[in-house]
One Martini backbone bead per residue (centre of mass of N, CA, C, O) as a GRO file, in nm:
protein
  548
    1MET     BB    1  -0.572  -1.493   2.847
    2GLU     BB    2  -0.729  -1.746   2.683
    3MET     BB    3  -0.944  -1.809   2.453
    4ASP     BB    4  -1.184  -1.992   2.360
    5LYS     BB    5  -1.177  -2.249   2.140
    6GLU     BB    6  -1.312  -2.116   1.834
    7MET     BB    7  -1.528  -2.028   1.588
    8ARG     BB    8  -1.514  -1.715   1.443
    9THR     BB    9  -1.732  -1.440   1.348
   10ILE     BB   10  -1.753  -1.171   1.099
   11PRO     BB   11  -1.916  -0.900   0.995
   12VAL     BB   12  -1.990  -0.849   0.643
   13ILE     BB   13  -1.942  -0.739   0.292
   14PHE     BB   14  -2.070  -0.785  -0.025
   15GLU     BB   15  -1.948  -0.648  -0.346
   16LYS     BB   16  -2.018  -0.600  -0.666
   17LEU     BB   17  -1.821  -0.589  -0.940
   18ASP     BB   18  -1.655  -0.596  -1.196
   19SER     BB   19  -1.525  -0.789  -1.396
   20VAL     BB   20  -1.210  -0.882  -1.456
   21ASN     BB   21  -1.313  -0.943  -1.762
   22ILE     BB   22  -1.524  -0.882  -2.007
   23THR     BB   23  -1.414  -1.152  -2.170
   24ASP     BB   24  -1.411  -1.288  -1.876
   25THR     BB   25  -1.651  -1.529  -1.743
   26ARG     BB   26  -1.519  -1.684  -1.486
   27PHE     BB   27  -1.558  -1.409  -1.319
   28ILE     BB   28  -1.633  -1.236  -1.009
   29ARG     BB   29  -1.584  -0.929  -0.877
   30VAL     BB   30  -1.527  -0.861  -0.527
   31LYS     BB   31  -1.616  -0.672  -0.238
   32ILE     BB   32  -1.474  -0.700   0.100
   33LYS     BB   33  -1.598  -0.642   0.424
   34LEU     BB   34  -1.456  -0.784   0.688
   35MET     BB   35  -1.368  -0.551   0.911
   36HIS     BB   36  -1.348  -0.373   1.211
   37LEU     BB   37  -1.208  -0.173   1.420
   38GLY     BB   38  -1.227  -0.245   1.740
   39LEU     BB   39  -1.529  -0.242   1.873
   40ASN     BB   40  -1.777  -0.488   1.887
   41LEU     BB   41  -2.085  -0.662   1.932
   42ASN     BB   42  -1.907  -0.906   2.095
   43ASN     BB   43  -1.692  -0.770   2.287
   44SER     BB   44  -1.453  -0.721   2.083
   45ILE     BB   45  -1.100  -0.658   1.987
   46PHE     BB   46  -0.939  -0.494   1.708
   47THR     BB   47  -0.622  -0.436   1.606
   48LYS     BB   48  -0.413  -0.330   1.359
   49ASP     BB   49  -0.164  -0.512   1.418
   50VAL     BB   50  -0.319  -0.782   1.417
   51VAL     BB   51  -0.439  -0.760   1.132
   52ASP     BB   52  -0.177  -0.721   0.974
   53ALA     BB   53  -0.053  -1.001   1.060
   54ALA     BB   54  -0.312  -1.164   0.917
   55ILE     BB   55  -0.326  -1.102   0.610
   56PRO     BB   56  -0.163  -1.346   0.480
   57THR     BB   57  -0.404  -1.556   0.563
   58LEU     BB   58  -0.608  -1.472   0.329
   59TYR     BB   59  -0.470  -1.617   0.118
   60ASN     BB   60  -0.665  -1.851  -0.047
   61THR     BB   61  -0.937  -1.822   0.069
   62PRO     BB   62  -1.263  -1.901   0.093
   63ILE     BB   63  -1.584  -1.874  -0.064
   64LEU     BB   64  -1.880  -1.929   0.101
   65GLY     BB   65  -2.187  -2.148   0.089
   66TYR     BB   66  -2.556  -2.183   0.131
   67VAL     BB   67  -2.816  -2.317  -0.070
   68GLU     BB   68  -3.164  -2.207  -0.069
   69LYS     BB   69  -3.489  -2.170  -0.026
   70ASP     BB   70  -3.699  -1.934   0.034
   71LYS     BB   71  -4.015  -1.816   0.122
   72ASN     BB   72  -4.049  -1.747  -0.208
   73GLY     BB   73  -3.873  -1.978  -0.374
   74ASP     BB   74  -3.590  -1.859  -0.376
   75LYS     BB   75  -3.268  -1.851  -0.432
   76ASP     BB   76  -3.032  -1.851  -0.150
   77PHE     BB   77  -2.848  -1.764   0.082
   78SER     BB   78  -2.807  -1.850   0.408
   79ASP     BB   79  -2.592  -1.996   0.611
   80HIS     BB   80  -2.346  -2.187   0.762
   81ARG     BB   81  -2.440  -2.472   0.766
   82SER     BB   82  -2.450  -2.684   1.022
   83VAL     BB   83  -2.391  -2.974   1.217
   84LEU     BB   84  -2.533  -3.062   1.529
   85THR     BB   85  -2.371  -3.269   1.779
   86ILE     BB   86  -2.491  -3.469   2.061
   87ASP     BB   87  -2.252  -3.672   2.255
   88LYS     BB   88  -2.220  -3.719   2.564
   89LYS     BB   89  -2.186  -3.394   2.602
   90LYS     BB   90  -2.076  -3.369   2.311
   91ILE     BB   91  -1.990  -3.106   2.087
   92SER     BB   92  -2.039  -3.098   1.727
   93VAL     BB   93  -1.913  -2.967   1.401
   94SER     BB   94  -2.038  -2.958   1.055
   95TYR     BB   95  -1.978  -2.848   0.736
   96LYS     BB   96  -2.212  -2.776   0.432
   97GLY     BB   97  -2.075  -2.604   0.247
   98SER     BB   98  -1.954  -2.416  -0.037
   99SER     BB   99  -1.740  -2.322  -0.293
  100TYR     BB  100  -1.736  -1.987  -0.484
  101GLY     BB  101  -1.432  -1.897  -0.413
  102VAL     BB  102  -1.164  -1.642  -0.380
  103ILE     BB  103  -0.888  -1.504  -0.195
  104PRO     BB  104  -0.634  -1.372  -0.331
  105GLU     BB  105  -0.313  -1.247  -0.339
  106SER     BB  106  -0.454  -1.000  -0.520
  107CYS     BB  107  -0.663  -0.848  -0.297
  108ASN     BB  108  -0.591  -0.568  -0.188
  109PRO     BB  109  -0.530  -0.477   0.100
  110ARG     BB  110  -0.736  -0.240   0.294
  111TYR     BB  111  -0.839   0.078   0.425
  112GLU     BB  112  -1.177   0.193   0.520
  113LYS     BB  113  -1.385   0.456   0.572
  114GLU     BB  114  -1.714   0.453   0.752
  115MET     BB  115  -2.039   0.553   0.783
  116CYS     BB  116  -2.268   0.447   0.995
  117GLU     BB  117  -2.595   0.410   1.104
  118ASP     BB  118  -2.499   0.511   1.407
  119GLY     BB  119  -2.277   0.756   1.336
  120ILE     BB  120  -2.015   0.580   1.310
  121GLU     BB  121  -1.681   0.577   1.237
  122ARG     BB  122  -1.522   0.318   1.049
  123GLU     BB  123  -1.251   0.083   1.008
  124TYR     BB  124  -1.190  -0.117   0.723
  125LEU     BB  125  -1.125  -0.428   0.597
  126VAL     BB  126  -1.034  -0.463   0.249
  127VAL     BB  127  -1.119  -0.684  -0.028
  128ASP     BB  128  -1.063  -0.892  -0.306
  129GLY     BB  129  -1.265  -1.114  -0.505
  130LEU     BB  130  -1.344  -1.447  -0.650
  131VAL     BB  131  -1.606  -1.564  -0.850
  132TRP     BB  132  -1.732  -1.862  -0.977
  133THR     BB  133  -1.938  -1.911  -1.257
  134LYS     BB  134  -1.944  -2.229  -1.276
  135ILE     BB  135  -2.099  -2.228  -1.025
  136GLU     BB  136  -2.376  -2.300  -0.890
  137ASP     BB  137  -2.544  -1.996  -0.799
  138SER     BB  138  -2.341  -1.749  -0.857
  139ASP     BB  139  -2.565  -1.545  -0.976
  140ILE     BB  140  -2.648  -1.409  -0.706
  141PHE     BB  141  -2.439  -1.182  -0.715
  142LEU     BB  142  -2.561  -1.046  -0.970
  143ARG     BB  143  -2.850  -1.006  -0.867
  144ASP     BB  144  -2.780  -0.850  -0.573
  145GLU     BB  145  -2.458  -0.739  -0.537
  146ILE     BB  146  -2.538  -0.751  -0.220
  147LYS     BB  147  -2.388  -0.932   0.059
  148LYS     BB  148  -2.391  -1.088   0.329
  149GLN     BB  149  -2.120  -1.159   0.580
  150SER     BB  150  -1.879  -1.398   0.718
  151MET     BB  151  -1.583  -1.402   0.897
  152GLU     BB  152  -1.351  -1.654   0.955
  153LEU     BB  153  -1.182  -1.820   1.221
  154ASP     BB  154  -0.932  -1.990   1.351
  155GLU     BB  155  -0.966  -2.172   1.638
  156ASP     BB  156  -0.639  -2.224   1.688
  157SER     BB  157  -0.539  -1.902   1.672
  158ILE     BB  158  -0.661  -1.781   1.919
  159GLU     BB  159  -0.558  -1.481   2.095
  160GLY     BB  160  -0.590  -1.345   2.439
  161GLY     BB  161  -0.778  -1.097   2.642
  162PHE     BB  162  -0.914  -0.936   2.916
  163ASP     BB  163  -1.028  -0.647   3.013
  164LYS     BB  164  -1.166  -0.432   3.247
  165ASP     BB  165  -1.444  -0.443   3.050
  166LYS     BB  166  -1.470  -0.743   2.930
  167HIS     BB  167  -1.296  -0.737   2.675
  168PHE     BB  168  -1.186  -0.903   2.399
  169VAL     BB  169  -0.836  -0.907   2.313
  170PHE     BB  170  -0.670  -0.949   2.038
  171SER     BB  171  -0.332  -1.099   1.946
  172LYS     BB  172  -0.438  -1.346   1.753
  173ILE     BB  173  -0.495  -1.439   1.402
  174VAL     BB  174  -0.677  -1.654   1.156
  175PHE     BB  175  -0.791  -1.685   0.856
  176TYR     BB  176  -1.055  -1.910   0.698
  177GLY     BB  177  -1.319  -1.754   0.579
  178ALA     BB  178  -1.602  -1.673   0.355
  179CYS     BB  179  -1.960  -1.616   0.418
  180ALA     BB  180  -2.247  -1.621   0.260
  181LEU     BB  181  -2.557  -1.445   0.299
  182GLY     BB  182  -2.878  -1.397   0.339
  183GLU     BB  183  -3.148  -1.181   0.368
  184ASN     BB  184  -3.257  -1.367   0.632
  185THR     BB  185  -2.958  -1.323   0.747
  186THR     BB  186  -2.774  -1.248   1.023
  187PRO     BB  187  -2.498  -1.154   1.124
  188ALA     BB  188  -2.278  -1.199   1.339
  189MET     BB  189  -2.306  -1.038   1.660
  190ILE     BB  190  -2.621  -0.987   1.660
  191GLY     BB  191  -2.692  -1.009   1.945
  192SER     BB  192  -2.780  -1.272   2.220
  193SER     BB  193  -2.953  -1.471   2.109
  194ILE     BB  194  -3.060  -1.807   2.039
  195ASP     BB  195  -3.015  -1.803   1.697
  196THR     BB  196  -2.960  -1.733   1.357
  197ASN     BB  197  -2.738  -1.517   1.436
  198PHE     BB  198  -2.575  -1.780   1.477
  199THR     BB  199  -2.355  -1.999   1.474
  200LEU     BB  200  -2.304  -2.317   1.576
  201ASN     BB  201  -2.052  -2.247   1.737
  202GLU     BB  202  -2.202  -2.035   1.911
  203ILE     BB  203  -2.413  -2.223   2.024
  204LYS     BB  204  -2.219  -2.399   2.169
  205THR     BB  205  -2.112  -2.179   2.356
  206LYS     BB  206  -2.384  -2.091   2.484
  207LEU     BB  207  -2.461  -2.361   2.603
  208GLU     BB  208  -2.213  -2.379   2.790
  209GLN     BB  209  -2.266  -2.114   2.940
  210PHE     BB  210  -2.548  -2.184   3.056
  211ASN     BB  211  -2.466  -2.440   3.201
  212THR     BB  212  -2.268  -2.296   3.392
  213TYR     BB  213  -2.465  -2.091   3.519
  214PHE     BB  214  -2.691  -2.300   3.633
  215SER     BB  215  -2.462  -2.471   3.809
  216ARG     BB  216  -2.440  -2.274   4.015
  217GLN     BB  217  -2.463  -2.223   4.364
  218SER     BB  218  -2.375  -1.916   4.329
  219GLN     BB  219  -2.422  -1.548   4.350
  220THR     BB  220  -2.321  -1.247   4.314
  221SER     BB  221  -2.424  -0.916   4.343
  222ASP     BB  222  -2.264  -0.827   4.071
  223ASP     BB  223  -2.430  -0.992   3.912
  224ILE     BB  224  -2.615  -1.028   3.616
  225ASP     BB  225  -2.910  -1.104   3.521
  226ILE     BB  226  -2.996  -1.292   3.248
  227ASN     BB  227  -3.323  -1.194   3.299
  228ASN     BB  228  -3.332  -0.909   3.271
  229LYS     BB  229  -3.602  -0.638   3.249
  230ASN     BB  230  -3.502  -0.447   3.060
  231THR     BB  231  -3.684  -0.204   2.870
  232LYS     BB  232  -3.843  -0.170   2.532
  233GLY     BB  233  -4.157  -0.192   2.484
  234GLY     BB  234  -4.136  -0.498   2.646
  235SER     BB  235  -3.851  -0.565   2.582
  236ILE     BB  236  -3.548  -0.695   2.623
  237LEU     BB  237  -3.278  -0.545   2.814
  238THR     BB  238  -2.975  -0.631   2.779
  239LYS     BB  239  -2.651  -0.630   2.858
  240GLU     BB  240  -2.547  -0.599   2.568
  241PHE     BB  241  -2.724  -0.358   2.495
  242ILE     BB  242  -2.611  -0.172   2.711
  243ASP     BB  243  -2.315  -0.186   2.617
  244ASN     BB  244  -2.367  -0.064   2.336
  245ILE     BB  245  -2.466   0.212   2.440
  246LEU     BB  246  -2.213   0.284   2.599
  247THR     BB  247  -2.024   0.272   2.353
  248GLU     BB  248  -2.165   0.495   2.189
  249PHE     BB  249  -2.085   0.705   2.447
  250SER     BB  250  -1.795   0.636   2.560
  251VAL     BB  251  -1.868   0.438   2.808
  252SER     BB  252  -1.878   0.292   3.129
  253LEU     BB  253  -2.018   0.141   3.403
  254GLU     BB  254  -1.797   0.262   3.609
  255ASN     BB  255  -1.836   0.586   3.520
  256ILE     BB  256  -2.108   0.623   3.602
  257ASP     BB  257  -2.359   0.825   3.818
  258PHE     BB  258  -2.577   0.595   3.764
  259GLU     BB  259  -2.856   0.376   3.776
  260ILE     BB  260  -2.934   0.055   3.643
  261THR     BB  261  -3.239  -0.078   3.627
  262ASN     BB  262  -3.509  -0.292   3.569
  263THR     BB  263  -3.683  -0.017   3.459
  264THR     BB  264  -3.497   0.071   3.248
  265THR     BB  265  -3.498   0.234   2.957
  266GLU     BB  266  -3.370   0.327   2.664
  267ASP     BB  267  -3.453   0.624   2.667
  268GLU     BB  268  -3.346   0.680   2.952
  269LEU     BB  269  -3.052   0.597   2.905
  270ARG     BB  270  -2.993   0.805   2.683
  271GLU     BB  271  -3.060   1.053   2.852
  272TYR     BB  272  -2.853   1.010   3.076
  273LEU     BB  273  -2.602   1.003   2.885
  274THR     BB  274  -2.633   1.283   2.762
  275VAL     BB  275  -2.598   1.435   3.029
  276PHE     BB  276  -2.331   1.306   3.123
  277THR     BB  277  -2.149   1.384   2.862
  278LYS     BB  278  -2.208   1.712   2.922
  279LYS     BB  279  -2.071   1.789   3.191
  280ASP     BB  280  -1.800   1.784   3.065
  281SER     BB  281  -1.547   1.925   2.937
  282LEU     BB  282  -1.337   1.957   2.700
  283SER     BB  283  -1.038   1.850   2.633
  284ASP     BB  284  -0.745   1.942   2.493
  285ASP     BB  285  -0.665   1.664   2.380
  286LEU     BB  286  -0.929   1.610   2.230
  287ILE     BB  287  -0.928   1.856   2.050
  288ASP     BB  288  -0.656   1.798   1.910
  289SER     BB  289  -0.735   1.521   1.797
  290VAL     BB  290  -0.976   1.609   1.618
  291LEU     BB  291  -0.832   1.828   1.451
  292THR     BB  292  -0.615   1.637   1.335
  293GLU     BB  293  -0.805   1.436   1.194
  294PHE     BB  294  -0.930   1.696   1.009
  295GLU     BB  295  -0.713   1.916   0.945
  296ILE     BB  296  -0.746   2.138   1.185
  297THR     BB  297  -0.728   2.454   1.320
  298LYS     BB  298  -0.786   2.685   1.563
  299GLU     BB  299  -0.772   2.932   1.375
  300GLU     BB  300  -0.988   2.835   1.172
  301ILE     BB  301  -1.236   2.776   1.380
  302GLY     BB  302  -1.215   2.935   1.633
  303GLU     BB  303  -1.463   2.989   1.837
  304PHE     BB  304  -1.566   2.767   2.114
  305THR     BB  305  -1.735   2.538   2.297
  306LYS     BB  306  -1.674   2.294   2.568
  307ASP     BB  307  -1.995   2.236   2.643
  308VAL     BB  308  -1.968   1.942   2.496
  309SER     BB  309  -1.973   1.672   2.329
  310GLU     BB  310  -1.783   1.475   2.142
  311GLU     BB  311  -1.991   1.424   1.920
  312ASP     BB  312  -2.062   1.725   1.864
  313PHE     BB  313  -1.773   1.820   1.803
  314ARG     BB  314  -1.717   1.625   1.570
  315THR     BB  315  -1.947   1.729   1.391
  316PHE     BB  316  -1.852   2.021   1.373
  317VAL     BB  317  -1.572   1.961   1.244
  318SER     BB  318  -1.672   1.798   1.002
  319ASN     BB  319  -1.840   2.028   0.873
  320PHE     BB  320  -1.607   2.227   0.844
  321ALA     BB  321  -1.429   2.047   0.660
  322SER     BB  322  -1.637   2.020   0.429
  323GLU     BB  323  -1.657   2.324   0.363
  324LYS     BB  324  -1.358   2.366   0.303
  325LYS     BB  325  -1.338   2.158   0.070
  326ALA     BB  326  -1.557   2.289  -0.119
  327VAL     BB  327  -1.379   2.572  -0.164
  328GLU     BB  328  -1.157   2.426  -0.276
  329PRO     BB  329  -0.951   2.376  -0.520
  330LYS     BB  330  -0.945   2.157  -0.775
  331THR     BB  331  -0.758   1.889  -0.882
  332GLU     BB  332  -0.658   1.793  -1.181
  333LEU     BB  333  -0.659   1.514  -1.349
  334PRO     BB  334  -0.518   1.323  -1.549
  335THR     BB  335  -0.633   1.148  -1.806
  336SER     BB  336  -0.484   0.873  -1.716
  337SER     BB  337  -0.668   0.875  -1.428
  338ILE     BB  338  -0.946   0.844  -1.590
  339PHE     BB  339  -1.166   0.588  -1.459
  340SER     BB  340  -1.465   0.432  -1.412
  341THR     BB  341  -1.304   0.155  -1.434
  342TYR     BB  342  -1.097  -0.103  -1.415
  343ASN     BB  343  -1.171  -0.231  -1.700
  344GLU     BB  344  -1.115   0.009  -1.883
  345LYS     BB  345  -0.807  -0.001  -1.855
  346ARG     BB  346  -0.772  -0.297  -1.934
  347GLU     BB  347  -0.889  -0.266  -2.224
  348LEU     BB  348  -0.676  -0.070  -2.328
  349LEU     BB  349  -0.446  -0.276  -2.295
  350ARG     BB  350  -0.570  -0.506  -2.461
  351GLY     BB  351  -0.568  -0.343  -2.738
  352VAL     BB  352  -0.225  -0.360  -2.748
  353LEU     BB  353  -0.247  -0.700  -2.688
  354LYS     BB  354  -0.288  -0.860  -2.941
  355ARG     BB  355  -0.348  -1.118  -3.127
  356SER     BB  356  -0.114  -1.309  -3.332
  357GLU     BB  357  -0.128  -1.471  -3.666
  358GLU     BB  358  -0.016  -1.747  -3.881
  359ARG     BB  359  -0.082  -1.889  -4.212
  360ASP     BB  360  -0.095  -2.099  -4.448
  361LYS     BB  361  -0.245  -2.210  -4.738
  362ASP     BB  362  -0.366  -2.454  -4.540
  363SER     BB  363  -0.424  -2.320  -4.249
  364LYS     BB  364  -0.165  -2.351  -4.099
  365LEU     BB  365  -0.011  -2.305  -3.813
  366ILE     BB  366   0.302  -2.091  -3.777
  367TYR     BB  367   0.203  -1.839  -3.585
  368VAL     BB  368   0.215  -1.709  -3.236
  369LEU     BB  369   0.097  -1.413  -3.042
  370ASP     BB  370   0.040  -1.376  -2.684
  371TYR     BB  371  -0.143  -1.200  -2.416
  372TRP     BB  372  -0.172  -1.199  -2.052
  373ILE     BB  373  -0.320  -1.024  -1.806
  374ALA     BB  374  -0.219  -1.000  -1.464
  375ASP     BB  375  -0.126  -0.689  -1.435
  376PHE     BB  376  -0.131  -0.338  -1.307
  377ASP     BB  377  -0.011  -0.008  -1.324
  378ASP     BB  378   0.094   0.321  -1.392
  379SER     BB  379   0.356   0.190  -1.573
  380PHE     BB  380   0.277  -0.126  -1.582
  381VAL     BB  381   0.234  -0.433  -1.767
  382TYR     BB  382   0.155  -0.764  -1.670
  383VAL     BB  383   0.257  -1.066  -1.842
  384GLU     BB  384   0.166  -1.350  -2.041
  385LYS     BB  385   0.365  -1.526  -2.272
  386GLU     BB  386   0.281  -1.664  -2.599
  387GLU     BB  387   0.462  -1.886  -2.837
  388PHE     BB  388   0.459  -1.983  -3.193
  389ASP     BB  389   0.696  -2.131  -3.448
  390GLY     BB  390   0.565  -2.420  -3.571
  391ASP     BB  391   0.682  -2.629  -3.338
  392LYS     BB  392   0.668  -2.456  -3.061
  393TRP     BB  393   0.599  -2.367  -2.735
  394SER     BB  394   0.621  -2.059  -2.545
  395TYR     BB  395   0.686  -1.931  -2.202
  396SER     BB  396   0.635  -1.605  -2.038
  397LYS     BB  397   0.733  -1.337  -1.821
  398GLY     BB  398   0.630  -0.977  -1.801
  399ARG     BB  399   0.681  -0.635  -1.935
  400PHE     BB  400   0.529  -0.309  -1.999
  401ALA     BB  401   0.551   0.002  -2.088
  402TYR     BB  402   0.313   0.285  -2.035
  403THR     BB  403   0.063   0.502  -2.188
  404ILE     BB  404  -0.214   0.743  -2.120
  405ASN     BB  405  -0.388   0.947  -2.370
  406ASN     BB  406  -0.695   1.007  -2.434
  407ASN     BB  407  -0.743   0.687  -2.444
  408VAL     BB  408  -0.443   0.631  -2.546
  409THR     BB  409  -0.242   0.353  -2.598
  410THR     BB  410   0.118   0.312  -2.520
  411LEU     BB  411   0.399   0.140  -2.588
  412THR     BB  412   0.740   0.219  -2.437
  413SER     BB  413   0.837  -0.089  -2.462
  414ASP     BB  414   0.975  -0.370  -2.448
  415PHE     BB  415   0.991  -0.683  -2.363
  416GLU     BB  416   1.030  -0.772  -2.015
  417LYS     BB  417   1.172  -1.009  -1.852
  418MET     BB  418   1.046  -1.218  -1.583
  419ILE     BB  419   1.043  -1.338  -1.240
  420VAL     BB  420   0.841  -1.589  -1.084
  421LYS     BB  421   0.796  -1.655  -0.732
  422TRP     BB  422   0.756  -1.872  -0.468
  423VAL     BB  423   0.705  -1.743  -0.138
  424THR     BB  424   0.739  -1.685   0.171
  425VAL     BB  425   0.700  -1.459   0.409
  426GLU     BB  426   0.989  -1.482   0.517
  427GLU     BB  427   1.132  -1.462   0.242
  428ASN     BB  428   1.017  -1.185   0.165
  429VAL     BB  429   1.145  -1.031   0.397
  430ASN     BB  430   1.442  -1.095   0.318
  431ILE     BB  431   1.429  -0.970   0.037
  432GLU     BB  432   1.360  -0.681   0.130
  433LYS     BB  433   1.610  -0.643   0.302
  434ALA     BB  434   1.814  -0.685   0.069
  435ARG     BB  435   1.708  -0.454  -0.105
  436VAL     BB  436   1.763  -0.225   0.093
  437ALA     BB  437   2.067  -0.280   0.126
  438PHE     BB  438   2.138  -0.240  -0.171
  439GLU     BB  439   2.035   0.050  -0.203
  440THR     BB  440   2.221   0.167   0.012
  441GLN     BB  441   2.491   0.083  -0.121
  442LYS     BB  442   2.442   0.224  -0.390
  443GLU     BB  443   2.422   0.510  -0.281
  444GLU     BB  444   2.710   0.510  -0.161
  445LEU     BB  445   2.860   0.453  -0.425
  446ASP     BB  446   2.756   0.700  -0.579
  447ARG     BB  447   2.874   0.905  -0.382
  448LEU     BB  448   3.175   0.820  -0.417
  449LYS     BB  449   3.192   0.868  -0.721
  450GLN     BB  450   3.124   1.171  -0.708
  451PHE     BB  451   3.356   1.248  -0.524
  452GLU     BB  452   3.582   1.158  -0.714
  453LYS     BB  453   3.504   1.335  -0.952
  454ASP     BB  454   3.521   1.611  -0.805
  455THR     BB  455   3.815   1.587  -0.708
  456LEU     BB  456   3.952   1.552  -0.988
  457ALA     BB  457   3.844   1.819  -1.102
  458GLU     BB  458   3.985   2.002  -0.899
  459GLN     BB  459   4.277   1.908  -0.957
  460PHE     BB  460   4.277   1.977  -1.258
  461GLU     BB  461   4.216   2.278  -1.225
  462ALA     BB  462   4.466   2.346  -1.054
  463SER     BB  463   4.686   2.248  -1.257
  464ALA     BB  464   4.602   2.431  -1.493
  465THR     BB  465   4.650   2.700  -1.346
  466ILE     BB  466   4.955   2.667  -1.310
  467ILE     BB  467   5.021   2.666  -1.610
  468PHE     BB  468   4.894   2.946  -1.685
  469GLU     BB  469   5.073   3.123  -1.495
  470LYS     BB  470   5.335   3.094  -1.680
  471PHE     BB  471   5.171   3.245  -1.948
  472ASN     BB  472   5.010   3.507  -1.894
  473GLU     BB  473   5.219   3.733  -1.958
  474SER     BB  474   5.292   3.636  -2.261
  475LEU     BB  475   4.959   3.557  -2.353
  476SER     BB  476   4.732   3.776  -2.283
  477ASN     BB  477   4.706   3.880  -2.611
  478VAL     BB  478   4.608   3.587  -2.694
  479SER     BB  479   4.326   3.452  -2.817
  480GLU     BB  480   4.392   3.145  -2.822
  481TYR     BB  481   4.465   3.135  -2.520
  482MET     BB  482   4.198   3.234  -2.402
  483ASN     BB  483   4.036   2.999  -2.523
  484LEU     BB  484   4.189   2.773  -2.376
  485LYS     BB  485   4.107   2.859  -2.076
  486THR     BB  486   3.784   2.779  -2.152
  487ASN     BB  487   3.877   2.494  -2.338
  488PHE     BB  488   4.019   2.219  -2.145
  489SER     BB  489   3.846   1.967  -2.033
  490THR     BB  490   3.941   1.750  -2.276
  491MET     BB  491   4.225   1.778  -2.168
  492ASP     BB  492   4.534   1.721  -2.081
  493LEU     BB  493   4.806   1.851  -1.925
  494ASP     BB  494   5.020   1.807  -2.146
  495ALA     BB  495   4.856   1.937  -2.377
  496ILE     BB  496   4.837   2.216  -2.251
  497GLU     BB  497   5.140   2.277  -2.233
  498GLU     BB  498   5.210   2.238  -2.533
  499LYS     BB  499   5.020   2.460  -2.635
  500CYS     BB  500   5.156   2.695  -2.489
  501PHE     BB  501   5.436   2.666  -2.623
  502ALA     BB  502   5.335   2.700  -2.910
  503LEU     BB  503   5.221   2.989  -2.874
  504LEU     BB  504   5.486   3.116  -2.784
  505GLY     BB  505   5.652   3.047  -3.039
  506LYS     BB  506   5.465   3.188  -3.241
  507LYS     BB  507   5.492   3.474  -3.126
  508ASN     BB  508   5.834   3.478  -3.141
  509ALA     BB  509   5.855   3.445  -3.427
  510ASN     BB  510   6.112   3.521  -3.716
  511PHE     BB  511   6.023   3.511  -4.030
  512SER     BB  512   6.130   3.513  -4.349
  513ALA     BB  513   6.036   3.527  -4.670
  514THR     BB  514   6.347   3.539  -4.754
  515ASN     BB  515   6.674   3.353  -4.785
  516LYS     BB  516   6.946   3.479  -4.934
  517ASN     BB  517   7.190   3.401  -4.709
  518ASN     BB  518   7.141   3.119  -4.582
  519ILE     BB  519   7.012   3.172  -4.310
  520PRO     BB  520   6.910   3.039  -4.047
  521ASP     BB  521   6.637   2.991  -3.891
  522VAL     BB  522   6.505   3.169  -3.600
  523VAL     BB  523   6.368   3.106  -3.281
  524HIS     BB  524   6.226   3.329  -3.053
  525THR     BB  525   6.135   3.270  -2.704
  526GLY     BB  526   6.273   3.459  -2.463
  527ILE     BB  527   6.504   3.259  -2.392
  528ASP     BB  528   6.814   3.241  -2.232
  529ASN     BB  529   7.070   3.018  -2.391
  530THR     BB  530   7.336   3.141  -2.320
  531VAL     BB  531   7.701   3.075  -2.302
  532ASP     BB  532   8.000   3.120  -2.160
  533GLU     BB  533   8.274   3.144  -2.374
  534PRO     BB  534   8.584   3.105  -2.458
  535GLU     BB  535   8.835   3.225  -2.615
  536ASP     BB  536   8.979   3.175  -2.916
  537ASP     BB  537   9.326   3.014  -2.939
  538GLY     BB  538   9.340   2.769  -3.165
  539TYR     BB  539   9.254   2.526  -2.925
  540GLY     BB  540   8.949   2.546  -2.831
  541GLY     BB  541   9.016   2.705  -2.539
  542ILE     BB  542   9.225   2.565  -2.355
  543LEU     BB  543   9.421   2.797  -2.274
  544SER     BB  544   9.214   2.996  -2.167
  545ARG     BB  545   9.111   2.809  -1.937
  546LYS     BB  546   9.400   2.761  -1.800
  547TYR     BB  547   9.521   3.090  -1.793
  548ASN     BB  548   9.244   3.271  -1.710
   0.00000   0.00000   0.00000
């Protein structure tokens, strides 16, 4: 079932960080808590896989706002400020806010867990944004440092359906923009009354829902009266408020074993739920799940009672994990990892990438070399390089390798030119697939090369051993031969064999100091080369061979 197409807003928080560059006053860097996973206050659910799929649509979306004077006469962001027009029963909305910044492609989307005021830990999608200081009233971010905000979704993108508890579960979303809110404006989805807590798009939806409700001819007994008078101190205890309390105790209306009447107060409801949630013992699966979440084993935690609520057990395990962590020895980070701010590290890199220029005697510029830091990680700083040779300017992008020790930065490589291309999400996926395939093939090629090298080395070793076996008996007491047997890896097989023959000949040689009888020197190799010749009969042995 597809949700009614409308612009949805999600309550989040702006938090001012240090500027992008201490010397660059064009931007204010802000941290934006966009949304938390799971069930939220407007009875809808965002799962992590749906949010992950939508993250690419965040890139280059605007940071919006509408500024006016508050009740004290000070300028502040107000609300979503749209104009609602009703014409012949058709309701339309036009937005009146302005753009104050952008969520760039380098927004570093990540998830962070945070303990909320209601005692529940939630996981938030967090990004970095840039506010333009050039825009009038952007200094409100610097003044207040933290601003409430609503993240808007594209009305045409929303897909999903209702679960058995009537929660709308999103299956597809597209982010549309982020709107800063004033101190006197509550983010969307808090409460259910038709007031400034909602954007005009939500007012439109509520008006249409009320119109549908009151136009019904009949109502089943299971329907809950829209004006039910469940109270807390005389105020209306609405169905949505009841649902929120049930969610807080991790139960649904269908599961409880008591009745919520028109006279039930909030305190009574909480008391009933406290008793109800403590009736059943903790299940083994739940215990294992909580222990795994906090990385604690049953052996570490020892004996404990199962007759407690999930909330109490979770608190018990959380406290145990905190105490365990407190007594564990802390791992010292290397000096290069210790930076109080993002900009401190950036400034260290900026210090070794200074602008250099030369001028002639007439102060005419003849050479310039400058770098602009685009990004950096723990190993490389990525820069845009501009150079002037006295005739023309040239521009390129690339990186330097670097190290930081004791806050001293050193570039450890020359400028390495890089190519930056704009690609679509689909193209980037294909590039990453090709990269993985290439790395896999390269690993296989390296493995085969090593196998070939090892095989040839084994064959060479075996062949050399065969050669040495021929000479071991004759040269076993020759030190030069023994040295050859341990230092032959740089020689080929022919050279090894020739060397062995040379050593054998040298060993068996019998040279005289002087050769007075002019008898030719003879080298005895130990190999019998004599051949039986016939006795000389005066004719070269012909007769002896013929008649003997």
